[in-house]
C-alpha positions, 0 to 999 in steps of 0.5 A: 810961623803959627804959635799955639797956646798949648800942644793940644791946640796945635794938634787940634789944628794940625789940618791947617799946618804943613809942619809940626816941630818938637812933638813927642810922646803921647802928644804925637799919638794923634799925629802918628795915628792919622798918618797925615804927617811923617814923623822924623825922629831926632835925638838930643843929648838929654838924659835922666839917670839914677844916681846912688849915694855910695856913702848911704847907710845901706848902699855902701854894700855893693851887693845891695847896690847890685840888687837895687840896680838889677831889679829895674827892668829897663827894657820895659821903660819904653812902655812907660815913657815914649820916644826914649832910647835906653843907655846903660852908661853915659860913657857911650864909648864903652862896650856894653855887649857883656854889661854885667848890670843887665836887669835880672829879677832872680839875681837882684833877689840873690844879691839882696839875700847875700847882703843879709837882707832877708824876708823874716816872715813869709808875710813880710813885704820888705826885707830886713837885716839881722838887726831887724832894720827894713831895707829902706831907701830915700829917693830924691826927685826934681818936681817939675811944673804940674801938667808938663811933659816933664812932670808926667814923665817923672811921675810915671818913671818914679812909680815904675822904679818904686814898683820895681824895687817893691817887687824885690822887698826894697822900701822906697820913700820919695821926696819931690823937690822944686829948684833950688831945693833939689840942688841943695839936696844934691849938694848936701847928699841927703839922699840914698838915690837921686833921679836927675837929668837935663 
C-alpha cells in the first residue's frame, strides 16, 4: 500500500500503481482519459437533498413550493457534478414513473404566478406579491473544508440552484455554516431551504 499526501500526487504517480481506490469526479478525468485503468463504478448510500421548511413565510404555500421545486433542472446536474446518480425521493421503493414533480420551467412559472407572486414591472428581476414583498428565500448550506471535493461540489451545486431559481424570479440568500452552527440552524429551523447530506 502506497499513501500519497493528495489526490493530485497520486494521479501524477499513477504509472507506478496497479490499482487506484476511491477516485471520482474531476480527479478521475486524467485516469479516465489515459485509458491505463479500468474504472469500476460502485455506489455508496450517500445523498445530498434540498429540504423545505414548511413553516416558512412563503413556503407555506404549496404553489410556491411546487414552483421552486419544478424550477430546478435536475437532469443537467450531471454537467455540474460528476459521478452522481439522481433520485427523486429517498424512498427508493416508490414508483416514480408518473412523478408529478418533474422539472418544468413553464409549470414553475405558472405555479409561482398562481401563488400571487408576479413581476410587477417588465424590468423586475424578482417576483413580488400583492403587498410588494419580493419572493426571497434563505438557503442554509454546510461549509466544508476549502479545497476539498465536498467544498467544490457544494459551491457548484449552490450556484446551480441559485441560478435556477433566479431564472423564475426567486431571490435566494445563501448562508454557509460550519459545524456545529449548521446543526444549530437545522434544529432552530432558521431557514427556508436547507441543503444537507451525508
